[in-house]
MDTraj code that builds the backbone (N, CA, C; nanometers):
import mdtraj as md
import numpy as np

residues = "ALA TYR LYS MET MET HIS SER PRO VAL GLY THR LEU LYS LEU VAL ALA SER ASP LYS GLY LEU VAL ALA VAL LEU TRP GLN ASN ASP LYS PRO THR ARG VAL ARG LEU ASN GLU LEU VAL GLU ASP PRO LYS HIS PRO ILE LEU LEU ASP THR GLU ARG GLU LEU GLY GLU TYR PHE ALA GLY LYS ARG LYS THR PHE SER VAL PRO LEU ASP MET ARG GLY THR SER PHE GLN LYS ASP VAL TRP HIS ALA LEU LEU ALA ILE PRO PHE GLY GLU THR ARG SER TYR GLY GLN LEU ALA LYS GLN LEU GLY ASN PRO GLN ALA LEU ARG ALA VAL GLY ALA ALA ASN GLY ARG ASN PRO ILE SER ILE ILE VAL PRO CYS HIS ARG VAL ILE GLY ALA SER GLY LYS LEU THR GLY PHE ALA GLY GLY LEU GLU THR LYS ALA HIS LEU LEU ASP LEU GLU GLU SER GLY ALA ARG LEU PHE VAL".split()
xyz = np.array([
    [0.0822, -0.1181, 0.0090],
    [-0.0057, -0.0032, -0.0039],
    [0.0938, 0.1164, -0.0003],
    [0.0369, 0.2386, -0.0498],
    [0.1203, 0.3547, -0.0501],
    [0.0139, 0.4734, -0.0212],
    [0.0935, 0.5883, 0.0084],
    [0.0273, 0.7093, 0.0427],
    [0.1297, 0.8207, 0.0142],
    [0.0783, 0.9237, -0.0398],
    [0.1559, 1.0374, -0.0740],
    [0.1482, 1.1333, 0.0384],
    [0.2657, 1.2031, 0.0718],
    [0.2795, 1.2954, 0.1851],
    [0.3537, 1.4206, 0.1380],
    [0.2896, 1.5346, 0.1557],
    [0.3628, 1.6662, 0.1358],
    [0.4628, 1.6914, 0.2399],
    [0.5657, 1.7419, 0.2219],
    [0.6602, 1.7686, 0.3292],
    [0.7572, 1.8894, 0.2907],
    [0.8460, 1.9425, 0.3739],
    [0.9127, 2.0573, 0.3352],
    [1.0286, 2.0269, 0.2441],
    [1.0495, 1.8919, 0.2205],
    [1.1466, 1.8445, 0.1090],
    [1.0851, 1.7838, -0.0192],
    [0.9510, 1.8210, -0.0245],
    [0.8848, 1.7655, -0.1496],
    [0.7908, 1.6638, -0.1058],
    [0.7156, 1.6281, -0.2145],
    [0.6215, 1.5173, -0.2070],
    [0.6957, 1.3778, -0.1729],
    [0.6604, 1.3081, -0.0701],
    [0.7220, 1.1732, -0.0366],
    [0.6095, 1.0639, -0.0701],
    [0.6594, 0.9528, -0.1207],
    [0.5681, 0.8360, -0.1362],
    [0.6101, 0.7435, -0.0294],
    [0.4989, 0.7154, 0.0724],
    [0.5363, 0.6228, 0.1661],
    [0.4689, 0.4999, 0.1286],
    [0.5566, 0.3867, 0.1590],
    [0.4948, 0.2481, 0.1061],
    [0.5104, 0.1574, 0.2390],
    [0.4032, 0.0755, 0.2430],
    [0.4150, -0.0168, 0.3742],
    [0.3420, -0.1439, 0.3235],
    [0.3800, -0.2486, 0.4005],
    [0.3255, -0.3761, 0.3980],
    [0.2483, -0.3954, 0.5223],
    [0.1839, -0.5061, 0.5523],
    [0.1168, -0.5371, 0.6856],
    [0.2135, -0.5470, 0.7885],
    [0.3389, -0.5725, 0.7628],
    [0.4522, -0.5939, 0.8606],
    [0.5206, -0.4710, 0.9008],
    [0.5251, -0.3706, 0.8067],
    [0.5853, -0.2423, 0.8364],
    [0.6208, -0.1461, 0.7222],
    [0.6856, -0.0502, 0.7437],
    [0.7174, 0.0533, 0.6493],
    [0.8258, -0.0068, 0.5499],
    [0.8065, -0.0003, 0.4215],
    [0.8909, -0.0549, 0.3185],
    [0.9766, 0.0456, 0.2579],
    [0.9145, 0.1596, 0.2319],
    [1.0024, 0.2657, 0.1646],
    [0.9333, 0.4064, 0.1828],
    [1.0325, 0.5006, 0.1887],
    [0.9946, 0.6438, 0.1778],
    [1.0688, 0.6995, 0.0521],
    [0.9913, 0.7260, -0.0467],
    [1.0544, 0.7521, -0.1757],
    [1.0376, 0.9051, -0.2079],
    [1.1396, 0.9653, -0.2893],
    [1.1568, 1.0932, -0.3288],
    [1.0649, 1.1209, -0.4432],
    [1.0287, 1.2441, -0.4706],
    [0.9421, 1.2816, -0.5677],
    [1.0062, 1.2521, -0.7193],
    [1.1444, 1.2638, -0.7228],
    [1.2067, 1.2378, -0.8501],
    [1.3060, 1.1167, -0.8348],
    [1.2601, 1.0232, -0.7436],
    [1.3337, 0.9045, -0.7276],
    [1.3493, 0.8279, -0.8702],
    [1.4677, 0.7740, -0.8887],
    [1.4767, 0.6795, -1.0099],
    [1.3938, 0.5584, -0.9897],
    [1.3098, 0.5165, -1.0846],
    [1.2168, 0.3994, -1.0618],
    [1.3141, 0.2650, -1.0328],
    [1.4429, 0.2591, -1.0697],
    [1.4999, 0.1423, -1.0468],
    [1.5848, 0.1315, -0.9292],
    [1.5856, 0.2536, -0.8548],
    [1.6720, 0.2447, -0.7226],
    [1.6058, 0.1540, -0.6258],
    [1.4713, 0.1609, -0.6207],
    [1.3942, 0.0755, -0.5243],
    [1.2994, -0.0026, -0.6073],
    [1.3092, -0.1348, -0.5967],
    [1.2126, -0.2222, -0.6669],
    [1.0995, -0.2543, -0.5910],
    [0.9803, -0.2265, -0.6304],
    [0.8484, -0.2617, -0.5569],
    [0.7648, -0.3392, -0.6431],
    [0.6857, -0.4243, -0.5746],
    [0.5650, -0.4891, -0.6477],
    [0.4625, -0.3904, -0.6706],
    [0.3602, -0.4366, -0.7283],
    [0.2420, -0.3568, -0.7691],
    [0.1974, -0.2901, -0.6376],
    [0.1615, -0.1597, -0.6352],
    [0.1153, -0.0876, -0.5281],
    [-0.0203, -0.0424, -0.5360],
    [-0.0935, -0.0418, -0.4151],
    [-0.2363, 0.0094, -0.4196],
    [-0.2434, 0.1253, -0.3208],
    [-0.2980, 0.2366, -0.3720],
    [-0.3057, 0.3570, -0.2779],
    [-0.4120, 0.3262, -0.1735],
    [-0.3472, 0.3479, -0.0471],
    [-0.4427, 0.3459, 0.0674],
    [-0.4091, 0.4316, 0.1818],
    [-0.4675, 0.5593, 0.1764],
    [-0.4423, 0.6660, 0.2553],
    [-0.4685, 0.6462, 0.3976],
    [-0.5541, 0.5390, 0.4267],
    [-0.5862, 0.5080, 0.5603],
    [-0.5080, 0.3819, 0.6350],
    [-0.4095, 0.3436, 0.5660],
    [-0.3327, 0.2224, 0.6107],
    [-0.2550, 0.2719, 0.7513],
    [-0.2816, 0.2117, 0.8562],
    [-0.2366, 0.2418, 0.9814],
    [-0.0802, 0.2808, 0.9909],
    [0.0045, 0.1958, 0.9269],
    [0.1408, 0.2142, 0.9278],
    [0.1832, 0.3493, 0.8557],
    [0.1018, 0.3804, 0.7464],
    [0.1263, 0.4883, 0.6623],
    [0.0888, 0.6120, 0.7425],
    [-0.0252, 0.6089, 0.8118],
    [-0.0745, 0.7169, 0.8923],
    [0.0289, 0.7466, 0.9987],
    [0.0734, 0.6368, 1.0739],
    [0.1735, 0.6672, 1.1721],
    [0.2987, 0.7233, 1.1105],
    [0.3420, 0.6754, 1.0025],
    [0.4711, 0.7305, 0.9392],
    [0.4643, 0.8650, 0.9088],
    [0.3477, 0.9020, 0.8426],
    [0.3140, 1.0514, 0.8093],
    [0.3090, 1.1293, 0.9390],
    [0.2501, 1.0915, 1.0397],
    [0.2513, 1.1699, 1.1751],
    [0.3970, 1.1921, 1.2180],
    [0.4901, 1.0831, 1.2297],
    [0.6067, 1.0828, 1.2858],
    [0.7045, 1.1700, 1.2022],
    [0.6863, 1.1649, 1.0604],
    [0.7657, 1.2477, 0.9781],
    [0.7252, 1.3937, 0.9949],
    [0.6021, 1.4232, 1.0068],
    [0.5632, 1.5589, 1.0378],
    [0.6165, 1.6097, 1.1649],
    [0.6143, 1.5292, 1.2746],
    [0.6746, 1.5790, 1.3999],
    [0.8271, 1.5983, 1.3698],
    [0.8892, 1.5119, 1.2850],
    [1.0385, 1.5266, 1.2629],
    [1.0674, 1.6575, 1.1870],
    [0.9823, 1.6856, 1.0964],
    [1.0086, 1.8200, 1.0126],
    [0.9680, 1.9215, 1.1091],
    [0.8865, 1.9179, 1.2005],
    [0.8512, 2.0221, 1.2931],
    [0.9542, 2.0395, 1.4091],
    [1.0568, 1.9591, 1.4082],
    [1.1565, 1.9703, 1.5152],
    [1.1251, 1.9129, 1.6437],
    [1.0159, 1.8157, 1.6391],
    [0.9576, 1.7588, 1.7550],
    [0.9877, 1.6142, 1.7867],
    [1.0661, 1.5611, 1.6882],
    [1.0947, 1.4112, 1.6991],
    [1.2414, 1.3798, 1.6442],
    [1.3142, 1.3038, 1.7308],
    [1.4513, 1.2568, 1.7096],
    [1.4551, 1.1200, 1.6540],
    [1.3640, 1.0433, 1.6995],
    [1.3645, 0.8991, 1.6445],
    [1.2234, 0.8493, 1.6164],
    [1.2242, 0.7430, 1.5408],
    [1.1076, 0.6936, 1.4874],
    [1.0727, 0.5576, 1.5377],
    [0.9371, 0.5286, 1.5603],
    [0.8998, 0.4154, 1.6165],
    [0.8204, 0.3206, 1.5136],
    [0.7860, 0.3683, 1.3966],
    [0.7113, 0.2792, 1.3028],
    [0.7913, 0.1514, 1.2835],
    [0.7221, 0.0449, 1.2759],
    [0.7907, -0.0861, 1.2415],
    [0.8411, -0.0822, 1.0954],
    [0.9511, -0.1411, 1.0731],
    [1.0118, -0.1318, 0.9376],
    [1.0093, -0.2877, 0.8863],
    [0.9945, -0.2791, 0.7550],
    [0.9992, -0.4150, 0.6688],
    [1.1063, -0.3978, 0.5570],
    [1.2268, -0.4116, 0.6005],
    [1.3460, -0.3870, 0.5240],
    [1.3624, -0.5011, 0.4269],
    [1.3660, -0.4614, 0.2953],
    [1.3791, -0.5514, 0.1833],
    [1.5068, -0.5327, 0.1036],
    [1.6063, -0.6174, 0.1267],
    [1.7375, -0.6146, 0.0593],
    [1.8278, -0.7339, 0.0918],
    [1.9538, -0.7406, 0.0375],
    [2.0272, -0.8387, 0.0745],
    [2.0722, -0.8293, 0.2257],
    [2.1294, -0.9430, 0.2874],
    [2.1775, -0.9402, 0.4144],
    [2.2772, -0.8180, 0.4309],
    [2.3765, -0.8085, 0.3514],
    [2.4686, -0.6982, 0.3597],
    [2.4033, -0.5676, 0.3497],
    [2.3017, -0.5450, 0.2749],
    [2.2333, -0.4152, 0.2554],
    [2.1692, -0.3854, 0.3933],
    [2.1004, -0.4884, 0.4478],
    [2.0295, -0.4820, 0.5725],
    [2.1268, -0.4412, 0.6754],
    [2.2464, -0.5069, 0.6843],
    [2.3422, -0.4721, 0.7895],
    [2.3808, -0.3276, 0.7856],
    [2.4064, -0.2758, 0.6511],
    [2.4433, -0.1301, 0.6564],
    [2.3299, -0.0541, 0.6866],
    [2.2074, -0.0898, 0.6515],
    [2.0785, -0.0084, 0.6947],
    [2.0683, -0.0029, 0.8545],
    [2.0972, -0.1189, 0.9168],
    [2.0890, -0.1286, 1.0547],
    [2.1956, -0.0290, 1.1296],
    [2.3155, -0.0372, 1.0552],
    [2.4237, 0.0552, 1.1056],
    [2.3688, 0.1994, 1.0942],
    [2.3035, 0.2272, 0.9921],
    [2.2483, 0.3672, 0.9721],
    [2.1522, 0.4062, 1.0892],
    [2.0822, 0.3111, 1.1202],
    [1.9827, 0.3393, 1.2372],
    [2.0622, 0.3685, 1.3630],
    [2.1804, 0.3324, 1.3758],
    [2.2627, 0.3520, 1.4969],
    [2.3243, 0.4934, 1.5035],
    [2.3259, 0.5678, 1.3925],
    [2.3862, 0.6890, 1.3843],
    [2.2969, 0.7809, 1.4664],
    [2.3390, 0.8471, 1.5761],
    [2.2604, 0.9252, 1.6529],
    [2.1989, 1.0602, 1.5727],
    [2.0935, 1.1028, 1.6139],
    [2.0276, 1.2233, 1.5579],
    [2.1295, 1.3457, 1.5688],
    [2.1513, 1.4161, 1.4625],
    [2.2330, 1.5303, 1.4720],
    [2.3803, 1.4968, 1.4542],
    [2.4300, 1.3755, 1.4195],
    [2.5483, 1.3304, 1.3981],
    [2.5669, 1.2739, 1.2558],
    [2.6956, 1.2672, 1.2130],
    [2.7186, 1.2163, 1.0772],
    [2.8366, 1.1017, 1.0935],
    [2.8468, 1.0174, 0.9999],
    [2.9534, 0.9229, 0.9818],
    [3.0022, 0.9171, 0.8446],
    [3.1264, 0.8827, 0.8295],
    [3.1809, 0.8659, 0.6836],
    [3.1516, 0.7153, 0.6406],
    [3.1623, 0.7023, 0.5135],
    [3.1498, 0.5663, 0.4563],
    [3.2559, 0.4655, 0.5194],
    [3.3692, 0.5304, 0.5478],
    [3.4774, 0.4475, 0.5989],
    [3.4457, 0.4054, 0.7440],
    [3.3863, 0.4914, 0.8042],
    [3.3565, 0.4732, 0.9501],
    [3.2530, 0.3511, 0.9585],
    [3.1558, 0.3672, 0.8656],
    [3.0510, 0.2565, 0.8620],
    [3.1054, 0.1356, 0.8208],
    [3.2047, 0.1281, 0.7151],
    [3.2753, 0.0037, 0.6742],
    [3.3365, -0.0581, 0.8043],
    [3.4231, 0.0225, 0.8766],
    [3.4948, -0.0298, 0.9826],
    [3.4083, -0.0882, 1.0791],
    [3.2899, -0.0172, 1.1214],
    [3.1951, -0.0517, 1.2078],
    [3.1299, -0.1937, 1.1637],
    [3.1199, -0.2189, 1.0380],
    [3.0661, -0.3334, 0.9846],
    [3.1812, -0.4523, 0.9859],
    [3.3070, -0.4208, 1.0239],
    [3.4027, -0.5256, 1.0333],
    [3.4827, -0.5407, 0.8979],
    [3.4603, -0.4473, 0.8036],
    [3.5232, -0.4715, 0.6728],
    [3.5747, -0.3304, 0.6140],
    [3.6807, -0.2745, 0.6712],
    [3.7249, -0.1403, 0.6388],
    [3.7526, -0.1288, 0.4844],
    [3.7565, -0.2340, 0.4036],
    [3.7793, -0.2304, 0.2700],
    [3.6517, -0.2072, 0.1841],
    [3.5280, -0.2080, 0.2422],
    [3.4094, -0.2219, 0.1909],
    [3.3498, -0.0929, 0.1783],
    [3.4363, 0.0164, 0.1570],
    [3.3754, 0.1528, 0.1286],
    [3.2839, 0.1603, 0.0131],
    [3.3142, 0.1086, -0.1036],
    [3.2261, 0.1153, -0.2143],
    [3.0870, 0.0456, -0.1868],
    [3.1034, -0.0766, -0.1361],
    [2.9922, -0.1681, -0.1116],
    [2.8888, -0.0955, -0.0164],
    [2.9541, -0.0292, 0.0972],
    [2.8642, 0.0434, 0.1991],
    [2.8059, 0.1618, 0.1203],
    [2.8805, 0.2257, 0.0365],
    [2.8258, 0.3342, -0.0416],
    [2.7038, 0.3001, -0.1221],
    [2.7260, 0.1758, -0.1810],
    [2.6165, 0.1155, -0.2861],
    [2.4829, 0.0851, -0.2048],
    [2.5256, 0.0227, -0.0980],
    [2.4027, -0.0126, -0.0140],
    [2.3267, 0.0952, 0.0511],
    [2.3960, 0.2055, 0.0949],
    [2.3515, 0.3239, 0.1328],
    [2.2612, 0.3936, 0.0322],
    [2.3071, 0.3818, -0.0901],
    [2.2404, 0.4495, -0.1965],
    [2.1055, 0.3717, -0.2393],
    [2.0919, 0.2508, -0.1976],
    [1.9895, 0.1726, -0.2273],
    [1.8874, 0.1557, -0.1016],
    [1.9133, 0.2344, 0.0107],
    [1.8348, 0.2402, 0.1238],
    [1.6955, 0.2898, 0.0705],
    [1.5766, 0.2028, 0.0953],
    [1.4485, 0.2403, 0.0511],
    [1.3821, 0.3298, 0.1410],
    [1.4281, 0.3275, 0.2690],
    [1.3419, 0.4024, 0.3725],
    [1.4149, 0.5278, 0.4108],
    [1.4112, 0.6262, 0.3176],
    [1.4772, 0.7524, 0.3352],
    [1.4365, 0.8191, 0.4618],
    [1.5215, 0.8991, 0.5150],
    [1.4916, 0.9807, 0.6321],
    [1.4942, 0.8948, 0.7592],
    [1.4009, 0.7965, 0.7606],
    [1.3831, 0.7142, 0.8845],
    [1.5013, 0.6141, 0.9047],
    [1.5482, 0.5650, 0.8043],
    [1.6790, 0.4909, 0.8022],
    [1.7699, 0.6115, 0.7505],
    [1.8401, 0.6727, 0.8419],
    [1.9145, 0.8000, 0.7983],
    [2.0312, 0.7948, 0.7235],
    [2.0226, 0.7563, 0.5887],
    [2.1304, 0.7511, 0.5047],
    [2.1836, 0.8898, 0.4727],
    [2.1130, 0.9982, 0.5028],
    [2.1511, 1.1463, 0.4728],
    [2.2564, 1.1830, 0.5837],
    [2.2796, 1.0978, 0.6917],
    [2.3738, 1.1096, 0.7920],
    [2.5148, 1.0690, 0.7499],
    [2.5269, 1.0215, 0.6288],
    [2.6558, 0.9647, 0.5759],
    [2.7165, 1.0613, 0.4815],
    [2.8453, 1.0972, 0.5182],
    [2.9020, 1.2027, 0.4354],
    [3.0437, 1.1449, 0.3985],
    [3.1036, 1.2111, 0.3050],
    [3.2458, 1.1790, 0.2640],
    [3.3391, 1.2003, 0.3634],
    [3.4511, 1.1262, 0.3513],
    [3.5681, 1.1288, 0.4577],
    [3.6163, 1.2784, 0.4790],
    [3.6056, 1.3523, 0.3725],
    [3.6546, 1.4964, 0.3731],
    [3.5436, 1.5898, 0.4648],
    [3.4319, 1.5328, 0.4899],
    [3.3168, 1.6138, 0.5555],
    [3.2213, 1.6578, 0.4463],
    [3.2699, 1.6438, 0.3147],
    [3.1639, 1.7027, 0.2135],
    [3.0451, 1.6149, 0.1878],
    [2.9353, 1.6804, 0.1609],
    [2.8232, 1.5999, 0.1258],
    [2.8370, 1.5271, 0.0010],
    [2.7943, 1.3949, -0.0142],
    [2.8107, 1.3099, -0.1239],
    [2.6637, 1.2812, -0.1633],
    [2.6605, 1.1884, -0.2698],
    [2.5381, 1.1473, -0.3265],
    [2.4340, 1.1219, -0.2441],
    [2.3075, 1.1550, -0.2797],
    [2.1792, 1.1295, -0.2126],
    [2.0667, 1.1287, -0.3035],
    [1.9870, 1.0282, -0.2864],
    [1.8706, 1.0089, -0.3805],
    [1.7760, 1.1276, -0.3794],
    [1.7597, 1.1914, -0.2642],
    [1.6784, 1.3150, -0.2692],
    [1.7365, 1.4524, -0.3102],
    [1.8742, 1.4388, -0.3532],
    [1.9545, 1.5562, -0.3916],
    [2.0333, 1.6055, -0.2761],
    [2.1329, 1.6648, -0.3142],
    [2.2310, 1.7269, -0.2009],
    [2.1763, 1.8436, -0.1377],
    [2.0791, 1.9246, -0.1959],
    [2.0158, 2.0268, -0.1268],
    [1.9251, 1.9793, -0.0164],
    [1.8515, 1.8664, -0.0474],
    [1.7677, 1.7998, 0.0587],
    [1.8388, 1.7450, 0.1650],
    [1.9513, 1.6786, 0.1320],
    [2.0441, 1.6347, 0.2388],
    [2.0872, 1.7256, 0.3266],
    [2.1430, 1.8456, 0.2719],
    [2.1875, 1.9627, 0.3572],
    [2.0693, 2.0135, 0.4437],
    [1.9535, 2.0217, 0.3887],
    [1.8312, 2.0589, 0.4656],
    [1.8045, 1.9778, 0.5827],
    [1.8082, 1.8328, 0.5620],
    [1.7943, 1.7405, 0.6718],
    [1.9011, 1.7534, 0.7736],
    [2.0216, 1.7526, 0.7300],
    [2.1380, 1.7717, 0.8240],
    [2.1234, 1.9044, 0.9077],
    [2.0792, 2.0137, 0.8486],
    [2.0567, 2.1423, 0.9134],
    [1.9478, 2.1282, 1.0141],
    [1.8522, 2.0675, 0.9808],
    [1.7180, 2.0338, 1.0582],
    [1.7648, 1.9764, 1.1956],
    [1.8460, 1.8657, 1.1660],
    [1.8820, 1.7920, 1.2812],
    [1.9924, 1.8514, 1.3627],
    [2.0843, 1.9362, 1.3077],
    [2.1829, 2.0029, 1.3833],
    [2.1070, 2.1069, 1.4680],
    [2.0241, 2.1811, 1.4248],
    [1.9494, 2.2796, 1.5037],
    [1.8531, 2.2039, 1.6003],
    [1.7925, 2.0993, 1.5698],
    [1.7122, 2.0244, 1.6619],
    [1.7958, 1.9564, 1.7787],
    [1.9240, 1.9053, 1.7387],
    [2.0101, 1.8580, 1.8447],
    [2.0389, 1.9498, 1.9520],
    [2.0568, 2.0760, 1.9131],
    [2.0715, 2.1873, 2.0126],
    [1.9572, 2.2036, 2.0946],
    [1.8387, 2.1945, 2.0428],
    [1.7134, 2.2137, 2.1202],
    [1.6898, 2.1085, 2.2126],
    [1.7226, 1.9816, 2.1801],
    [1.6943, 1.8660, 2.2682],
    [1.7893, 1.8531, 2.3796],
    [1.8978, 1.9253, 2.3931],
    [2.0054, 1.9075, 2.4842],
    [1.9343, 1.9415, 2.6160],
])
top = md.Topology()
chain = top.add_chain()
for i, resn in enumerate(residues, 1):
    res = top.add_residue(resn, chain, resSeq=i)
    for name in ("N", "CA", "C"):
        top.add_atom(name, md.element.get_by_symbol(name[0]), res)
traj = md.Trajectory(xyz[None], top)
């Protein structure tokens, strides 16, 4: 099931199964980035309503963590990377190298980057918190401007939550 949501970073497509949230997709997402089966619009789906509420609170600066159940779909390596993303605290960033080391394979920089780029659950599984080793913003499915917006939102929010 899916539902469209308007947000400060554009229209988002929220996708859920009966188990949990499957995807948060960008308005201009490449159709091949996240492969999904046939979807049916269901604006009343409980997981989609909870996701929309929690994302609204996040964008309003009132939420640092998400509690919607997740239905992650990917390879075991991709899921390992996505779980590592979930461990990056609100308002902080990590480099691809730091994630690769954390996963026990410092040589896996490119593989970590590829898995990060395939993260279907944008914002909630915070792939926007991964930056280049130099501190520069690097590729992001929602665009670098959106990535900067999310990081600024979290940086200012982190100061408020202290």
